[in-house]
TORVEX-23414 format. One record per residue (C-alpha): y, x, z. Coordinates in steps of 0.02 Angstrom, whole numbers, plus 50000, padded with zeros to 5 digits. Layout:
<pts>
YXZ...
</pts>
This chain:
<pts>
567725197458822567795196858633568985185358541568145168558514567755161958341567735143058328566285137258223566145119858150564395113158124562785122958125562905131557956562875148958033562365163057916560695171057956560795189657998559305200958022559115206358203560455194258269559975181458402561155167358449561025159458622561835142258647562475136158815561895118058832562635116759008561015111959094559985124358994560035136858851559305136458676558815149558548558425145458367557575154258222555955163858205556385174158360556005158258461554145161758439554305179658504555335173858652554115160058695552655172258692553615184558802554285172058928552965158258929551445167458860551285153158736552145145858583551865127858638553675126958699554345130058523554925114358434555685111458263557295102158229557495093458062556385084057943554505084357979553875101958009555145110757899556545111458028557255126458118556125132458260556925133058432556515135758614557375129258770557665141258915558205138559094559695148259159558525157859273557705165459118559335172059044559205189559125557405191659065557865185358892559315197558876558265211958940556915208258809558185207058668559345221358716558355233958819556475232658814556045233758672557885230958631557775227558445559105213858428560955210458445561505194758538562915182158522563215169358661563995152658612564855139458717565415122258661564785104858625564405093558478564845102658319566175114258394565505130758461566345147258498565595164558522566155170858692565055186158717564235198958605563005212858643561855225358562560665238958628562145250858647563495238258694562965229458854564615227058946564755208358910563025205158982562975218759114563075206459260561555196759198560555212259154560805220659322560085205259407558435208159318558255226359370558855243759328559665245459157558775261959130559755274659031561605271659007561645266758823562445278958702563235272658542563135284958398563815285258221563315295258068564225301257915563095307957777563555317657621563355333457518564315349657544564035363457415562365355857369561755354657550561405338757647562795337357777562725326357932564165321458044563575314758212564645307558351564275297658508565135290558660564475291758838565315277358930564735283259100565495300559085566975294458978566695307758847566625308058656565615321558569565415325758385564615339058276564345342958092562795351958027561685354057875559965346157870558455344557757557975329357654556885322657795558315323757923557245333258047558715340658142559545323658152557945315858221557845329158357559665326258403559455307358416557885309558521558785321758636560235309858662559145294358683560215284558560559735266158550560885261058410561725270558270563105265258150563135273457978564845276857903564735274657715566435280157657566285299057662567145309357530565545311257429565235292557427566995286557394567065273457258565235269157269564755250657276564755244257453565805258657520567085252857647568805259657679568955269557839570705275357884570445292157969572295293858009572265277358102570665282658189571525298458250572955287858319571685277258411570835292958475572485299258546572645283158647570915285758721571015304258763571775311558919573645313558891574135328858790572355334558752572165329758567572925346058504571735355858615570255347858525570775350158344569325362358319568115348258358568805338058213568795351658080567325344357983567655329057875565965321257917566165324658103567865315958101567165301357999565725299158122566945299358268567995286058181566425275658160566075276558347567845270958388567735256358267565985249958302566075252858490567755243758505568275256658634570115251958624569695234158678569305240858853571035244858920570305252959076569755267758970571415271858889571955289558926570345293759019569145300358886568715318358852568245325658682567015339758653565905347558522564085342658535563055358458561561325355258487560755372658537560795369658725559155360258730557375362258668557105352258509555785338758510555585325358379554815308258406553085314558356553115327958491553685315458622552245303858577550985318058573551485324258745551635306558817553405309858878553835291458898552705276858935551915269258780551675250758753549795252658769549825262358933549025252659075549655264559209551315273159242550425289759266549875289759084551595296959042552615311559109554035300059158552845288959257552075304359338553735311959391554645295659428554625297059617556495296759639557255284459762558865280559668559255271859504560375286259449558965298659486557735289059378559045288359240559345307059250557475310559242557375301459075558795312259010558025328559072556345324758992557215322258825558315337558848557285352458910558405367358937558495384458856559655392258985558645403159103559945403459243559985384459258558095383159249557855396359383559105387159494558085371159476556475380559515557315388259668557765371059735556005364459705555295379759794556425376759944555895358359952554055362459929554125374460076555115362860190554115346860210555285340260346556795341760232555875334060085555265319160184556945316360269557815315560101556515304360022556165292260163557835291460256559345297060157559035294059972557985278259990559045262659973560585271159901561475259459779561685263259594563295273259606563425275259418563445256559382564565252859532565845265959482565865259359304566205241659368567535248659484568395258059344568435242459234569145232159377567605220859384566965226459555566795213759694567015216159881565115216659892565115231259770566435240359872565395237860029563895245759942564975260859901565555261260082563755261560141563365275860021564885285560078564345284360260562685292760214563455308060134563775317560298561965314260349561305321260183562455336260199561885339660377560025339060336560305351060190561265363360298559855362860427558675371160301558365389260348556995393660224557105402060054558535397759936559595390260075561165396959990560695387659829560515371259924562215374060004563135378759845562325365759733562255350659849562945352260026564635359859980565035347259840564565332759955565675339860093567115341759970566905323859908566885316960085568365326560155569985319160220570775318660047569375309259961568025297360023568635297460203570195288860135569085276960036568165272060195569805269660288570425258260149568885247060160568865246860350570655240760346570515228760200568805220460222568235209560366566675219860406566165208160548565745194160425564595204960319563305200860251563665182160268565365183260184566375196660094568205193160130569835202460145570275204360329571675192660380572555207060467572705216360301574115204960239575405195660346575435180660228573545179460230573535180560419574765166060433573655155360324572125160560423572945155960589573485138960522571725135960455570955139760624572165128260713571835114460587569955116360604570155114260793571195098660763569865091560647568555095060779569605085460906569845070860787567965070260759567665069360947568935055160963568065045460824566375048060906567045041161072567855026460982566185021960900565165025461056564155039160971563755057361015564535070660904563265082260820561845070260862562115052460804563745056660712564075072860620565565081960546565185086060364565945089460192566315076860057566425082959877567305073459739568275079259585568845096959625569075093859811568005097359962568585087860116567975086260295567255069160343566055060560462564285054360429563125042560521561385036560476561045019560401560255014060565561805018660668562945010860538562264993560576562764994960759564575000260725564874990960561566284980160627567274994860698567015004860539567714991360428569204988460543569815006260576568945018260454568855021760268567125022260190566895036560065565065036560008563425028160049561815037660017560025037560078560455049660218561865038660282563675033660266565135045760247566835039760311568525045560378570155038960451571995041760413572255056260535570625064960487570985062560302572715070060316572065084960414570635087460290571815087060141572955099760225571435110660262570925109460079572665114960025572635129460147570895134560086571535134859906573035145159957571895156760058570725159059910572185162659794572875175759912571115182759932570925184759744572585193659730572195205159874570435208759811571175214059643572395225459736571025233259843569905235959690571365243859598571665256059740569805259459761569675263259573570715278959601569165286459684568055284159529568095302459481567515307259657566105294559647565575301559478565415318859557564425311759703563305302259583562935318059485562505328059641561395314659718560495310859554560045329259529559475330959709558415315259692557535321859536557175338959611556495331059771555335320859660554775336759570554355344759737553405329359794552365329159635552005347859653551315346459830550385329859816549435333259654547535334759667547835353459652549585359859694550745365059554551415382759540553145389559502553185396359324553885413359286555125410959143555455424659018556765425458879556185421158704556465439658661557035436858482557125453258385557475459058207556045466458108556195479157968556145464657845557705457857932556735442057977556885434358150555285434758250554985430558431554035440958553553555435158726552015428358804551345411558859550065413558997549385398459090547975401859212546975387159277548005375159171547715356359190548345340559108549455332659243549175314659187547305315659153546895323659320547645308659411546535295859326545205287759431543515296259429544145312059342543665329159410544735339559294544095356559237545525369059222545635381259076546635396859039547785399258892548465416558851549525418158694550125435758655550975441158495549885453258400548295447558488548155428758508549745421058440548755408858331547305400458419545985390058329545005378258442543375371158376541965361558459541225344158476542185327958474542635321958648542455339758710544255341658767545105350658622546545338158611546785337958799546825356958804548185359158673549205344858746549155351758923549845368358859551295359358775551595348758930551625364059044552935372458934553955356458931553875354259120554385372259149555925370059039556385353659123556445362359292554795356559365553355366859426551785366559317549965361359346549235379059345548725392359468549825405159380551075403159238552155414859137553125406758994554315414058866555615400458836555275390358678556695383158574555635368558512553945360158530553185352958372551625342358375550505334658244549305324458348548505307958306549645301458169549535282958129550055272957979551625262657961551245247857849553005240957863553685256757781552235258557660551655274757742549795278357756548985288157896548815303457786550605301957724551235300757904550205316357942550975325757796552745320357845552475326958021551755343057952553235345057834554405343057983553505357158072553555368857922555415365657894555985365458075554925378158169555605395358211554735410758283555265404658457554465387458438552795381258503551695371758380550175361258427549125353558289547615342358309546395338258169547555341258022546905335557852545695321957904546455308257796545925315057627544405323357548543575337357646544095351357529545865344857503546065343457691545335360657723546455368157589548005360457665547505365757840547205383657779548865384757686549855377357831549015388957954549395404357849551215399357834551375396458021550595413558054551405424357921552895414357860553595408258026552675418258159552685405158297551355403058432550155389358375548685379758448547635372458307546175360958352545045357458203543325352858136543605363557980542515377858039543005387957885544705390857966543925402358094543945415757957545855415857957546765431957995548615434758021549925446858080550205438258247548375439058293547085425158275545965420358419544485408558400544085397158547542875382858568542525369558697540815371458775539385359158762537545359958811536105351758716534465346858797533215352558665531895340558732532915324458729534295330058611535605324058736537305332358730538275336758888540135340858874540645355658981542525354058949542675372858967543675382658837542735398458790543005412658669542215411958497542015398458367540865383558353540055378458189539545360858240540505344858279539095334558359539795318358287538135309158298537995313658483539705305958511539085290158425537705289758555539035290958691539855275758611538185266558631537805264358447536175254958415534755267758418534195262758243535895267058170535955283558264534225288158197534725283058019536285293958036535225308858089534085306657939535535304857819536405320157892534785330357881534515324857701536305329457655536105346357739534465349157647535245344457479536695356157514535495370157560534485367257401536065366657297536655382757377534965390857340535025385357158536775392057141536235408557217534735409757099535835405756950537045419057004535635431757022534915427056851536625428356770536915444856855535245451456788535635445456611537345453056618536625469656674535325469656533536625465356402537745478856467536345491756455535895486156277537655487356219537885504456293536265510156208536845502956042538535511056059537705528156078536665527155912536975542555798537825540755630536875546455470537575552355302537415544155129538195529355043537405517455164538075527655307539855522255267539395503955280538365507955437539835517155510540965501955481539675490255557539425501755703541285503055733541395484055730539955482555856540765495655965542365485555971541455469656012540425478656144541955485956226542775468756233541205461056309541075475056436542875472456485542555453656505541035457256613542065468656723543325454756752
</pts>
């Protein structure tokens, strides 16, 4: 809980991206322009928005029910998660902010958000420190992972477009980033804020495990890395959470562990679901998201953003998938019996560590703990290939976590402390757990029996039947809840005289009259006092049990990690065997980086995908996907140019190659019949760029920015896929740019590249890595002129784009299609005539040049004669000879 700020009146300063929610007791209200967006999201209409103030110039606002609070917070903080939130309580003109949240700081609203579904990725808060070091752009990056209780930081140089920074933020899945302004290079600038690094290091020492700060001095060597870390500590308010003191680790962020992918590559390969996707299977995450646990789904998101470069880890993942593919009984048992229904151990352990867990949360952990021996047993029963890997990676860690020194003790604690017989109706501390609580419980039971007896006596006195014509109920008033009696209005008329003489009337309602007597009232008040004492003791004991249970958090974190990884790999195996055509295990090869004679790094290796398919497209309804091969070999086919008609499958082909490489380096099998892949350090993609009007960036400018990122970031070990580069400008400018970029990728960088284009002139390219021309097949009916796409990638180039045929597919009006054909034919005829005239002009000029050259040579060979005139002739001849020689030289050029 943040410290409250008392605000008088409504003159709150407007802040971009900040949404204030006001607690009106019976409802909630939100004010400002965001009210329209919320109304559209929650009500599918803006009719609920009203304006407060004079006429129509007041502040817009929308009223929300409490039931809509979780959905509102999820929209503002998670999906799309573009706002920060402040929650106000109060009345009249006095309001105080009691909670704050942002896309990376969700702890204040975690209870509400978890009620509306899975939180998705655990949010990471990052901070940046930017500056110049020896003329180079220097970036300090730090982030905190609250789930793992770890701080990481790194300092590196970057280009002016911050391409390396973008890849790092995409890898980490950062939702929110604070920028530290007061680096050494920016000190004294307007707006720079003072950041006390010495104080930040003192704060860091309080967070880190005792005695570990000196061990991590190497992590803090860079000024910008230290400044970024200080920014994380300040903005994240980590010291405010006392449960984390002395529990954090500190490490250097290793950006070289994972394949680099920027946001453009993620969009091109459809890694995550886009806002326009109508089906989950349109994205890789939706395709692979068959896990049964929340922590497994969360880990899958992380893996897709962080493909690995380490061959040993990747081969281990492929081994586990192979074991699960071959053992259907094991796979189905894990999916349908053991992993299904497991609680979110990550969120529960975080609540437990912060002391916010309830008895219900502890019971969920208890249920998960009881399943661990079953999961271990089914894993040990596997006798197929890679059994030892399953044991070492999963069964043994689960056995260690559930031994007598760990979760067995946790289960014993809960069995002793919690009244398991009352679950799921009530979650209470067992009375036998505490002698004082047991005394109160015994007295409560005895008093409840006494109250029951008093009720029976009253029923006999009134001549009524208990639980039929007279009932024992509860009466609520003020802060009390007392036992009483109730009879209907009809029965009240028959016993009215006795009631007034010997009983005390409490309340008259439509459903009858509530009343009591002196003995019943005294017993009820004593029962109320005992209930309050019982609840107080319960709260104290619950806090004690949660405190003891929190000592097992590290064990639960290990269990969570093991089960999440197992869940993801089981999902990979399920996808591999249930696809329309089964996936195959890829053979992974090292990138094979070598030094050439020019001392320039190049990458060897081979990318061979036989029968490759696009995993998302083949699942769409009505699609009979046609597989294609892709063989990229340095020196032969390292740069591949794909031409052919629109809608012929060029884009799908280059994307499916990139997706297969990505899946292989995530640990999944790939949609091929055979695959051999040299590990790539990055995937760059320039596919389908769009404009960004808010930033003043046109489609072509966006295309050039993405291309610049490729040229600056790609290495010989990267994979580059480019689709239709240069379409946003004139034909010759676009072709020139495409040619120059292609030559640089081939000869300057030397990375494997797939280049789909309609610039047929590019098929003349040649390069050191080897250029291979491919085209997508199409058949034309010469009688009707109809075009049939074959979707087969074949060798050779194509010199036509068939754009008018595609317009026919789009059902253009026949008149327009015919007009387009005539215009295209006329343009082609004009171009042919112009080419003919240019050729004739060139021939004529060549003939004239040849005649002039012959005449000059003949003149230069004239003999000289004697006499007075011969001197002047000699001078003239010498002059002509000089001019002739100059002209001949010009003609040669």
